[in-house]
PADREN-617151 format. One record per atom (N, C-alpha, C): x, y, z. Coordinates in pm, whole numbers, padded with zeros to 5 digits, always signed. Each point is the difference from the previous one (the first is absolute). Layout:
! PADREN-617151
XYZ ...
***
This chain:
! PADREN-617151
+04957+09254-02294 +00002-00035-00133 -00028+00106-00095 +00061+00015-00116 -00008+00102-00121 -00087-00034-00097 -00063+00076-00068 -00075-00027-00139 +00069-00012-00111 +00032-00110-00044 +00095-00046-00122 -00097-00056-00087 +00020+00067-00133 -00064-00037-00114 +00070-00092-00082 -00070-00081-00079 +00057-00106-00091 -00073-00003-00129 +00082+00052-00097 -00038+00012-00144 +00059-00128-00083 -00129-00058-00030 -00002-00099-00073 -00100-00027-00102 +00024-00052-00133 -00103-00031-00081 +00047-00147-00087 -00106-00085-00027 +00044-00132-00066 +00063+00008-00140 -00022+00133-00053 +00068+00021-00124 +00159-00017-00008 +00037+00014+00112 +00150+00021+00022 +00032-00134-00040 -00054-00102+00040 +00029-00149-00036 -00018-00039-00172 -00060+00084-00045 -00002+00003-00180 +00117+00025-00055 +00087+00087+00064 +00138+00015-00062 +00058-00127+00006 -00021-00070-00107 +00035-00148+00000 +00149-00021-00072 +00100-00014+00093 +00151-00009-00056 +00059-00156+00014 -00091-00076+00006 +00032-00156-00009 +00094-00020+00140 +00124-00069-00058 +00089-00049+00120 +00107+00114+00011 -00019+00140-00049 +00082+00101+00038 +00015+00018+00159 +00100+00038+00056 +00002+00021+00118 -00095+00114+00081 -00042+00084-00074 -00087+00110+00047 -00145-00097-00061 -00052-00071+00079 -00147-00061-00052 -00118+00012+00088 -00100-00032-00029 -00127+00037+00080 +00014-00085+00119 +00078-00110-00008 +00009-00066+00155 +00028+00071+00102 +00079+00115-00026 +00036+00097+00134 -00107+00044+00052 -00079+00043-00072 -00111+00058+00073 -00096-00097+00106 +00011-00114-00093 -00105-00094+00092 +00084-00047+00107 +00122-00003+00010 +00081-00051+00121 -00004+00135+00093 -00022+00109-00042 +00000+00126+00082 -00133-00012+00073 -00112-00026-00087 -00140+00023+00053 -00022-00101+00090 +00063-00131-00022 -00019-00131+00092 +00077+00045+00130 +00095+00059-00008 +00098+00009+00131 -00112+00103+00084 -00029+00101-00085 -00081+00099+00091 -00108-00054+00063 -00075-00090-00073 -00116-00059+00078 +00048-00078+00088 +00111-00094-00002 +00050-00094+00098 +00030+00068+00135 +00065+00131+00000 +00045+00049+00089 -00131+00078+00085 -00113+00015-00060 -00110+00077+00056 +00019+00135-00047 +00069+00049-00090 +00029+00132-00033 -00098+00067-00086 -00026-00075-00080 -00121+00046-00134 -00117+00056+00042 -00049-00078+00105 -00116+00061+00065 +00003+00107+00052 +00130+00040+00051 +00004+00134+00070 -00001+00123-00071 +00039-00034-00106 +00039+00106-00092 -00111+00063-00076 -00021+00123-00042 -00070+00048-00090 +00005-00015-00162 -00105-00086-00045 -00001-00022-00145 -00014+00135-00061 +00084+00020-00103 -00002+00113-00085 -00023-00043-00139 -00093+00026-00086 -00013-00057-00114 +00061+00108-00125 +00112-00027-00069 +00079+00087-00095 -00088+00047-00092 +00041+00119-00046 -00059+00058-00118 +00093+00011-00100 -00037-00020-00154 +00087+00000-00096 +00077+00139-00016 +00116+00009+00007 +00073+00140-00035 -00061+00045-00142 -00009+00117+00007 -00040+00058-00164 +00118-00004-00058 +00024+00013-00131 +00084+00043-00081 +00078+00100+00011 -00057+00128+00050 +00051+00112+00050 +00096-00028+00113 -00051-00091+00098 +00095+00000+00101 +00112-00089-00010 -00026-00083-00076 +00136-00077-00058 +00109+00091-00073 -00076+00082-00088 +00082+00078-00065 +00087+00094+00063 -00030+00024+00126 +00078+00102+00092 +00143-00093+00022 -00003-00104-00039 +00141-00075+00043 +00052-00048-00166 -00102-00062-00074 +00053-00063-00122 -00066+00069-00139 +00102-00009-00092 -00064+00056-00137 -00098-00078-00044 -00107+00113-00067 -00125-00062-00045 +00038-00130-00110 +00108+00018-00116 +00028-00108-00062 +00021-00124+00059 +00082+00009+00117 +00030-00125+00066 -00105-00064+00084 -00123+00078+00057 -00123-00054+00036 -00058-00082-00093 -00021+00089-00128 -00087-00066-00115 +00081-00131-00031 +00129+00009+00001 +00079-00127-00029 -00018-00133+00080 -00019+00021+00120 -00039-00087+00097 -00117-00060-00014 -00100+00093-00027 -00150-00045-00041 -00013-00061-00117 +00083+00007-00093 -00002-00049-00135 +00077-00145-00008 +00101-00004+00087 +00077-00107+00022 -00112-00096+00064 -00045+00024+00090 -00096-00096+00078 -00115-00052-00099 -00063+00112-00051 -00109-00049-00087 +00031-00097-00106 +00121+00005-00060 +00040-00097-00099 +00041-00120+00079 -00027-00002+00123 +00044-00169+00021 +00109-00012+00121 +00099+00133+00003 +00097-00020+00081 +00125-00050-00043 +00095-00050+00093 +00120-00034-00007 +00093+00063+00076 +00139+00024-00052 +00119+00071+00085 +00007+00125-00056 -00055+00094+00076 +00026+00160-00036 +00139+00039+00006 +00074-00054+00082 +00162+00019+00015 +00038-00158+00037 +00133-00004+00017 +00059-00146+00019 -00033-00055+00159 -00048+00094+00068 -00037-00035+00135 -00154+00001+00042 -00073+00080-00086 -00130+00042+00068 -00117-00073-00105 -00091-00073+00044 -00101-00079-00082 -00135+00046+00021 -00079-00006-00131 -00121+00066+00008 -00110-00099-00035 -00107-00026+00042 -00092-00070-00049 -00126+00075-00020 -00133-00025-00097 -00079+00078-00031 -00086+00060+00080 +00022-00023+00151 -00065+00097+00115 +00082+00079+00057 +00128-00013-00041 +00096+00074+00064 +00002+00145+00015 -00054+00080-00108 -00008+00132-00003 -00123+00019+00077 -00087-00060+00029 -00131+00024+00100 +00064-00020+00144 +00074-00078+00046 +00067-00031+00108 +00086+00111+00041 +00066+00055-00084 +00122+00088+00007 -00081+00172+00016 -00117+00006-00052 -00049+00115+00008 -00086+00023+00137 -00032-00138+00047 -00073+00002+00118 +00125-00022+00101 +00117-00046-00027 +00094-00005+00121 +00028+00142+00022 +00070+00100-00083 -00015+00144+00013 -00115+00044+00044 -00105-00012-00030 -00127+00054+00084 -00021-00028+00140 +00051-00142+00020 -00006-00029+00152 +00104+00070+00079 +00096+00005-00038 +00092+00112+00102 -00084+00146+00000 -00040+00042-00118 -00073+00148+00007 -00108-00009+00105 -00080-00120-00029 -00148+00004+00098 +00083-00025+00153 +00094-00062+00018 +00051-00002+00121 +00067+00141+00066 +00036+00069-00066 +00028+00133+00009 -00125+00065+00050 -00099-00003-00074 -00121+00094+00020 -00073-00078+00129 +00017-00108+00022 -00078-00047+00159 +00109+00040+00108 +00121+00011-00032 +00098+00032+00122 -00013+00161+00015 -00003+00061-00115 -00039+00171+00023 -00106+00041+00029 -00114-00073-00017 -00134+00021+00077 -00024-00040+00121 +00075-00097+00068 +00020-00024+00133 -00072-00112+00035 -00057-00088-00137 -00093-00124+00022 +00101-00099+00066 +00119-00007-00044 +00089-00112+00094 +00114+00099+00011 +00072-00069+00096 +00143+00086+00053 +00107-00048-00097 -00005-00116-00078 +00120-00036-00079 -00083-00100-00099 +00088-00035-00127 -00066-00092-00061 +00104-00073-00073 +00000-00137-00033 +00077-00082-00104 -00066-00051-00088 +00059+00035-00117 -00036-00004-00128 +00043-00146-00054 -00087-00102-00011 +00050-00141-00041 -00043-00007-00142 +00093+00054-00082 -00025+00020-00149 +00157-00075-00077 -00077-00018-00113 +00116-00057-00093 -00090+00036-00132 +00105+00008-00117 +00144-00002+00002 +00065+00098+00075 +00106-00007+00064 +00094+00083+00069 +00020+00112-00078 +00054+00136+00041 +00022+00122-00047 +00139+00069-00030 +00077-00036+00122 +00120+00115+00023 +00101+00009-00101 +00000-00105-00099 +00127+00018-00122 -00073+00057-00091 -00154-00013-00007 -00032+00076-00137 +00032+00148-00014 +00055+00032-00118 +00058+00161-00044 -00090+00037-00090 -00003+00118-00025 -00079+00098-00089 -00033-00102-00128 +00085-00034-00047 -00032-00028-00151 +00031-00170-00016 -00001-00052+00111 +00030-00184-00020 -00012-00059+00116 -00056-00116-00013 -00028-00083+00120 +00164-00067+00045 +00014-00050+00116 +00138-00062+00024 -00047-00084+00131 +00108-00089+00011 -00009-00101+00104 -00119-00053+00105 -00093-00026-00130 -00159-00076+00047 -00086+00113+00032 +00036+00151-00047 -00093+00104+00046 -00055+00052-00101 -00136+00030-00029 -00058+00062-00124 -00020+00152+00034 -00069+00043+00087 -00030+00125+00063 +00052+00037+00165 +00045+00103+00001 +00062+00069+00119 -00099+00008+00099 -00067-00122+00095 -00096+00022+00091 +00032+00106+00104 +00137-00002+00049 +00009+00093+00112 +00020+00130-00026 +00049+00019-00120 +00013+00146-00048 -00119+00034-00053 -00102-00041-00033 -00115+00056-00048 -00082+00003+00109 +00003-00061+00126 -00072+00042+00116 +00082+00124+00044 +00127+00007+00012 +00069+00117+00059 -00041+00124-00102 +00002+00002-00118 -00042+00104-00096 -00166+00038+00017 -00101-00093+00028 -00118+00027+00027 -00005+00065+00147 +00077+00004+00116 -00021+00032+00105 +00061+00158+00011 +00083+00029-00104 +00046+00122-00022 -00108+00079-00058 -00073-00064-00118 -00066+00083-00103 -00155+00015+00099 -00047-00097+00057 -00153+00017+00070 +00037+00068+00124 +00083-00042+00076 +00015+00066+00137 +00083+00112+00025 +00078+00019-00108 +00096+00140+00020 +00119-00066+00067 +00029-00099+00026 +00116-00021+00095 +00155+00051-00039 +00066+00046+00083 +00133+00053-00050 +00101-00087+00025 -00006-00088+00100 +00091-00093+00023 -00039-00144+00035 +00067-00060-00076 -00064-00181-00006 +00116-00048+00012 +00009-00104+00089 +00147-00077+00022 -00027-00157-00050 +00065-00036-00087 -00018-00148-00055 +00120-00081+00037 -00026-00101+00085 +00079-00092+00027 +00016-00144-00049 +00097-00034-00072 -00009-00124-00077 +00088-00094+00052 -00040-00099+00089 +00094-00125+00047 -00005-00087-00097 -00027-00022-00115 +00032-00106-00086 +00123-00051-00015 +00022-00093-00049 +00169-00040+00012 +00052+00041-00154 -00101+00074-00094 +00046+00031-00143 -00005+00158+00035 +00090+00057-00033 -00030+00165+00011 -00114+00022-00106 -00097+00113+00046 -00111+00036-00077 +00046+00115-00100 +00048-00053-00091 +00048+00112-00111 -00108+00077-00042 -00101-00061-00018 -00117+00060-00074 -00048+00134+00074 -00039-00041+00172 -00030+00112+00061 +00119+00087+00007 +00119-00024+00032 +00111+00077+00023 +00011+00121-00139 -00018-00067-00103 +00015+00083-00138 -00121+00106-00013 -00130-00055+00042 -00103+00113-00024 +00020+00108+00112 +00062-00025+00082 +00006+00121+00148 +00159+00052-00021 +00079-00028-00072 +00124+00050+00047 +00037+00114-00005 -00091+00105-00074 +00044+00109-00012 -00116+00111+00094 -00073-00072+00092 -00106+00045+00086 +00006-00006+00128 +00039+00157+00041 +00005-00039+00160 -00145-00027+00084 -00090-00020-00092 -00136-00034+00087 -00007-00136+00013 +00075-00102-00021 +00008-00131+00028 +00141-00030+00044 +00001-00052+00112 +00114-00054+00058 +00026-00149-00018 +00074-00057-00050 +00023-00146-00073 +00108-00061+00093 -00044-00067+00078 +00121-00088+00068 -00002-00151-00019 +00095-00067-00040 +00024-00146-00049 +00113-00042+00077 -00016-00150+00018 +00088-00111+00071 -00006-00076-00112 +00096-00073-00056 -00001-00091-00115 +00146-00086+00014 -00021-00102-00080 +00151-00098-00019 +00053+00061-00120 +00127+00056-00005 +00062+00040-00121 +00053-00148-00059 +00017+00043-00152 +00052-00099-00059 -00100-00064-00050 -00114-00006+00013 -00120-00057-00077 -00095+00102-00058 -00081-00091-00081 -00104+00128-00072 -00077+00117+00084 +00013+00096-00051 +00012+00066-00142 +00128+00042+00007 +00083+00018+00089 +00176+00028-00002 -00026+00185+00035 -00100+00022+00035 +00001+00158+00051 -00026+00011+00129 +00012+00116+00063 -00012+00007+00140 +00137+00017+00071 +00090+00080-00059 +00109+00013+00061 +00015+00126+00112 +00075-00027+00087 +00009+00113+00118 -00007+00158-00062 +00058-00004-00096 +00042+00131-00063 -00134+00060-00079 -00079-00071-00035 -00135+00026-00069 -00087+00066+00107 -00008+00111+00015 -00058+00087+00110 -00119+00124-00046 -00020-00036-00135 -00101+00097-00048 +00101+00104-00085 -00096+00109-00066 +00076+00090-00098 -00095+00115+00024 +00069+00116-00053 -00060+00118-00034 -00078+00010+00141 -00137+00062+00021 -00061+00038+00134 -00014-00129+00068 +00014-00116-00070 -00036-00131+00091 +00169-00051+00071 +00097+00091-00025 +00131-00070+00042 -00020+00013+00163 +00034-00126+00060 -00002-00026+00130 -00116-00074+00042 -00116-00033-00095 -00137-00051+00028 +00006-00128-00031 +00105-00086-00028 +00004-00129-00019 +00123-00060+00077 -00053-00129+00079 +00102-00021+00072 -00008-00174-00039 +00128-00025-00030 +00026-00152-00040 +00084-00067+00094 -00016-00105+00034 +00117-00085+00080 +00001-00142-00059 +00081-00043-00092 +00039-00113-00055 +00069-00086+00086 -00052-00121+00024 +00056-00091+00107 +00075-00123-00086 +00106-00050+00063 +00029-00121-00044 -00085-00121+00014 +00023-00098-00052 -00076-00110+00018 +00050-00070+00141 -00115-00047+00068 +00028-00076+00148 -00021+00109+00094 -00040+00130-00008 +00017+00099+00101 -00075-00025+00123 -00138-00061-00051 -00083-00022+00118 -00061+00122+00068 -00081-00033+00126 -00073+00089+00058 +00055+00098+00063 +00111+00016+00042 +00077+00084+00082 +00064+00124-00104 +00041-00015-00118 +00017+00079-00080 -00104+00105-00052 -00109-00071-00035 -00110+00065-00035 -00074+00087+00106 +00008-00065+00125 -00060+00070+00097 +00081+00146+00033 +00145-00027-00035 +00094+00085+00039 -00025+00124-00079 -00025-00031-00131 -00048+00079-00098 -00124+00118+00037 -00099-00075+00062 -00115+00043+00033 +00007+00112+00115 +00083-00058+00100 +00016+00072+00128 +00102+00132-00044 +00099-00035-00084 +00091+00106+00015 -00038+00099-00152 -00062-00039-00063 -00048+00092-00123 -00130+00017-00015 -00073-00092+00001 -00156+00042-00019 -00051+00081+00097 +00026-00050+00144 -00083+00068+00076 +00034+00155+00013 +00148+00050+00039 +00039+00129-00013 -00053+00057-00101 +00016-00020-00130 -00037+00050-00125 -00157+00021-00006 -00080-00106+00023 -00131+00018+00001 -00049+00129+00108 +00049-00020+00103 -00011+00111+00095 +00026+00146-00049 +00094+00006-00080 +00029+00122-00051 -00100+00055-00110 -00012-00124-00070 -00088+00038-00126 -00155+00045+00048 -00045-00086+00090 -00140+00003+00062 -00098-00017-00134 +00007-00136-00041 -00099-00051-00098 -00146+00027+00069 -00093+00019-00106 -00135+00019+00017 -00068-00149-00036 +00057-00085-00055 -00034-00118-00022 +00115-00098-00037 -00025-00135+00066 +00132-00097-00029 -00038-00100-00093 +00041-00031-00117 -00024-00115-00069 +00110-00095+00009 -00013-00119-00026 +00057-00121-00003 +00011-00086-00104 +00088-00024-00062 +00044-00067-00103 +00035-00153+00082 -00094-00104+00021 +00005-00114+00093 +00045-00104-00074 +00150-00044-00021 +00018-00128-00052 +00081-00085+00119 -00010-00135-00049 +00029-00074+00111 +00068-00109-00053 +00118+00039-00095 +00088-00089-00066 +00159+00040+00050 -00007+00069+00098 +00101+00049+00087 +00035-00157+00132 -00126-00067+00003 +00005-00126+00075 +00127-00083-00042 +00049-00071+00086 +00137-00084-00014 -00049-00101-00078 -00125-00073-00009 -00023-00080-00075 -00063+00003-00156 -00014+00137-00046 -00047+00052-00112 +00074-00054-00093 -00050-00070-00112 +00077-00052-00108 +00075+00101-00084 -00045+00135-00012 +00068+00088-00103 +00108+00089+00070 +00029+00000+00131 +00090+00085+00073 +00064-00051+00095 +00078+00041+00082 +00042-00013+00100 +00075+00074+00114 -00112+00086+00048 +00033+00117+00093 -00013-00057+00147 -00052-00122+00017 -00017-00097+00117 -00079+00075+00121 -00114+00097-00035 -00074+00045+00121 -00096-00133+00045 -00064+00012+00102 -00101-00082+00056 -00135+00084+00019 -00088-00099+00006 -00141+00091+00073 +00022+00072+00115 +00072-00018+00083 +00052+00083+00092 +00037+00129-00035 +00087-00010-00107 +00061+00114-00049 -00109+00110-00044 -00109-00073-00072 -00089+00065-00064 -00084+00073+00126 -00028-00069+00090 -00077+00081+00120 +00046+00094+00038 +00157+00003+00022 +00070+00110+00084 -00012+00131-00108 +00004-00014-00146 -00007+00091-00060 -00134+00063-00036 -00098-00081+00011 -00154+00044-00010 -00005+00087+00115 +00051-00064+00082 -00021+00092+00152 +00026+00143-00010 +00153+00021-00076 +00061+00124-00008 -00089+00092-00101 -00063-00060-00094 -00060+00069-00077 -00159+00039+00054 -00050-00068+00060 -00126+00001+00058 +00031+00120+00100 +00075-00034+00113 +00059+00134+00102 +00023+00145-00069 +00074+00009-00113 +00010+00106-00078 -00136+00071-00046 -00072-00075-00078 -00143+00036-00032 -00078+00057+00123 +00007-00094+00111 -00073+00053+00112 +00075+00136+00062 +00096+00006-00015 +00072+00134+00065 -00003+00113-00108 +00007-00021-00128 +00020+00109-00094 -00127+00038-00086 -00081-00099-00022 -00133+00023-00083 -00116-00048+00030 -00028+00000+00115 -00128-00055+00057 -00021-00141-00042 +00096-00095+00012 -00028-00143-00046 -00005-00036-00130 -00007+00133-00099 -00028-00047-00130 +00116-00085-00088 -00059-00117-00028 +00098-00111-00040 -00058-00057-00121 +00048-00037-00123 -00044-00087-00082 +00129-00100-00052 -00059-00116+00004 +00142-00084-00057 -00082-00083-00121 +00061-00043-00085 -00020-00061-00124 +00134-00134-00004 -00074-00103-00029 +00073-00121-00031 +00100+00022-00126 +00120-00059+00029 +00098-00002-00148 +00036-00135-00001 +00141-00021+00049 +00051-00121-00058 -00010-00109+00153 +00045-00120-00011 -00004-00075+00086 -00061-00158-00060 +00106-00113-00008 -00066-00092-00092 +00014-00133+00047 +00058-00019+00127 -00020-00147+00076 -00119+00007+00049 -00086-00096-00046 -00142+00022+00021 -00024-00063+00145 +00097-00082+00050 -00028-00028+00160 +00041+00101+00081 +00041+00112-00038 +00053+00102+00090 -00081+00153-00032 -00049+00029-00123 -00049+00139-00028 -00147+00016+00079 -00056-00112+00026 -00134+00019+00078 +00037+00030+00162 +00105-00063+00038 +00028+00024+00131 +00064+00146+00025 +00084+00045-00098 +00086+00138+00020 -00150+00103-00021 -00069-00018-00090 -00109+00105-00036 -00073+00004+00143 -00035-00118+00072 -00087-00001+00092 +00076+00085+00108 +00142-00048+00022 +00066+00079+00117 -00006+00141-00016 +00023+00072-00144 -00042+00141+00003 -00128+00040+00000 -00105-00053-00036 -00119+00070+00022 -00044-00030+00156 +00039-00092+00066 -00009-00043+00140 +00077+00133+00071 +00103+00048-00039 +00050+00142+00068 -00058+00121-00042 -00052-00014-00123 -00087+00133-00005 -00144+00012+00051 -00062-00119+00032 -00106-00013+00055 -00028-00019+00140 +00138-00013+00072 +00025-00039+00139 -00114-00086+00042 +00026-00129-00066 -00099-00084+00019 +00070-00103+00128 +00133-00007+00035 +00024-00077+00102 +00028-00128-00022 +00013-00064-00134 +00006-00135-00048 +00135-00022-00007 +00028-00125+00032 +00156-00056-00013 +00011-00082-00140 +00079+00065-00097 +00027-00043-00111 +00123-00082-00015 -00014-00136-00088 +00127-00103+00016 +00077+00048-00098 +00137-00058+00037 +00122+00012-00102 -00041-00125-00061 -00038-00023-00137 -00007-00121-00095 +00110-00057-00053 +00119+00071-00019 +00120-00052-00056 +00085-00068+00055 -00031-00045+00113 +00098-00111+00054 +00099+00114+00121 +00097-00079+00025 +00092+00087+00087 +00084+00107-00090 -00025+00132+00046 +00030+00108-00068 +00199-00025+00001 +00042+00084-00084 +00135-00011-00020 +00098+00071+00143 +00093-00009+00006 +00085+00051+00101 +00029+00129+00022 +00070+00048+00106 +00028+00130+00005 +00064+00082-00125 -00011+00140+00016 +00018+00098-00102 +00133+00061+00045 +00086-00016-00109 +00140+00094+00042 -00041+00126-00013 +00069+00102+00113 +00003+00147-00052 +00021+00063-00110 +00085-00086-00071 +00045+00042-00143 -00106+00038-00052 -00129-00078+00031 -00117+00028-00102 -00052+00134+00023 +00044+00074+00108 -00063+00138+00027 +00085+00100-00095 +00075-00054-00061 +00111+00096-00084 -00088+00091-00113 -00103-00047-00069 -00077+00080-00110 -00071+00088+00081 -00051-00012+00118 -00074+00129+00059 +00106+00101+00055 +00120-00047+00043 +00091+00107+00039 +00015+00087-00139 +00039-00055-00113 +00025+00077-00113 -00124+00079-00037 -00132-00070+00027 -00102+00071-00049 -00045+00143+00103 +00072-00006+00113 -00016+00103+00109 +00095+00131-00056 +00137-00086-00040 +00086+00121-00045 -00073+00089-00098 -00033-00081-00120 -00057+00090-00111 -00156+00058+00066 -00076-00018+00054 -00134+00041+00052 +00024+00127+00081 +00130+00008+00063 +00029+00098+00097 +00008+00147-00068 +00039-00023-00144 -00033+00133-00073 -00140+00077+00009 -00103-00075+00039 -00134+00023-00027 -00110-00007+00146 +00051-00079+00084 -00047-00028+00124 +00083+00002+00127 -00053+00014+00103 +00065+00027+00120 +00023-00145+00059 +00104-00056-00040 +00024-00166+00053 +00104+00010+00104 
***
């Protein structure tokens, strides 16, 4: 059994979005599932600190940070067509970014082997000067920048398995060889970025890896991407820390997408990421919650991933009923196309 941290604070429930798909009930269902499986009691509770304005400003423009604060203080509303804000949303967002930063500190100090930051609002769509896709501040990017600033890390791997491309994270590090960004996502849906040809630019060229899949791909295609691209590239890059944007909206029952993964699929890719962390960076692994909007599924999926990280040996259920049938080999085509492009930079 490994020591795994759980970052959580009740203020995350105060980001009140009403009936919006990204709502506070998501965390309730996740916490209940962790409790029901007996996982929560095995984890190390980590109290998140608030991110400082300076830490958030490593990612976001100061005027945008102030805009979010003022908008929440004025009562909130919709900051963009997708992103709801309530009076306490700024407080929650500052602590969400701070929660990932705190998780990094605990992992780097060796107080836990890995950590899961159960935070909201999510973050991977937020860009330097505006909110996007339910996200206010980019939590995973803030934690990544903190790891570099405080600990002098030169190579950090960010794995984003959310069904939507993490355009905010990709933009932040697009010119930066110090962060390798790897994303599997569904093409043809929000935000419309993440093409195979988007590989980074300038000194960061070759350090962005995008694999956009067709609807209905399922576990096989995603697993193929992780074994054929992530594993060999990560071994050549040799990260000192692995960060995960852990979205669970690629599950086949999710209402906002249709990539057709199952809980078992999440277990398999979590095992790959954990094993890479053990092999390459002393197990140093931090994950942060992104999407996942089927309330009957998200708690089981998070529990399954945390169970892998902690090596708890608990059997986690597939709550979505009968999974869809087999996957056509054609679903592997995006991986083959990405390999052709990435061969310019990596030995594949």
